[in-house]
N, C-alpha and C positions, 0 to 999 in steps of 0.2 A: 473176783472175776465176774464179768458181766455175762449176760445170756449169750450163748454160742448158737449161731445159726449155721445150718449146713445146706448146701445146694444138693440137688438130686444125685449128682455123680459122687459128691463127697459122702453122702449117706450110703450110697451103694458100695463104695470102696471100703468105708468103715465097717459096714456089715460083713463084707467078705473077709476082712481081717479077723473079725470075731469068729466067723465060720471056720476059717482055715487054721486058726490057732498057731501052733509052732511052724506051720508050713506057709505062713503068709509072707510072700515076697512078690515082687512085681509080676513075673511071668505066671506064677500060680494064680494070682488074682485075675489076670487077663483070661486065663483058661477057665477059671471058675465062672466068671461072668458069661463067657461064651457058652459053656455047657449048660448052666442053670437058666440063663435068660435068653439064649440064642441072640446075643448082642455082641457085635464086634467092637472092641475098644482098643485104643492105641496104648502101647506100653509106656510111651513117654507121658501121656496124659495120666496114667495110673501113678507113675513115679512122682510127677508134680503134685498130684492130689495127696499122695502119702506124706510127702514132706510138708504140705500145707496142714494136714491133719496133725502131724507131729508138732508143728509150730503152735497149733491150738491146744496142744496137750491131750489130744484124744487117742494118740498112739505113741508108742515108744519104739525104738529100733536098736538093733545090735547087729554086728557083722557075724555071720555064721562061719563055719569052718570051710576050708577049701575042699573041693571035691574033684575027683578025676573026670567025672562026667561034664564038668564045667571047665575043663582044661586047667584046673588048679585055681580058678577064680573063686573068690568068696561071694556070697550073696547077702544082702541086707535083709534081715528078718524083722518084720513088724509085729507088734503085739498091741492089742487094744488095752488102753489104760482104764482105770476105774472111772475116770471122767467120761471116757468114750462109751463105756458100757452103760453108764447112768444116762447119758444123752440118748443112746439108742432106745433105752427103756422108756424115756419120756416121749420120744418121737412115736414109738409104737402106741403108747397110751393115747396120745393126742389124735393119732390117725384112727384108732378104734372108736374114740368118742365121736369123731366126725362120721365114720362109716355107719354108726348106729343111728345117725340123724337122717340118713338117706331113706326116703319113704319107700322106695322099691325094695328095700331089704327088711322091712318090718313084716315078716311073715306071720300070719295067724293073728294079727292085731285087728 
C-alpha cells in the first residue's frame, strides 16, 4: 500500500472517530466538531468523508443496534483502524517537527 494522504477535513473526521471511540457515528462527529472547534459542518460531508476513510482502510464500520430514541433506526458506528491510528501518529509527528522549526516558538534559545 502506497503513502496515504489526507485532506484537512479527512484528518479532522479521522481524529474525531478516534476521540469518540465506540460513539463515533455521523451526528456525534458533527456535534463533537461543533463543540470542540466551534465549527459548523454538514452531516452529509461527514458521511462522505467517513466512507472515503473506510475505502482507504483508515476506519471500519458496523451497524449498531436499533434504539427507541432513533425511532427504531440503527446507526453506523465507525472505528479507527490500526492503519488510521498509525497515520494520525505520523501526521502528529510531522507537524510537531515543523512547529519546532518556527523561529517564534524557540523560547529561551
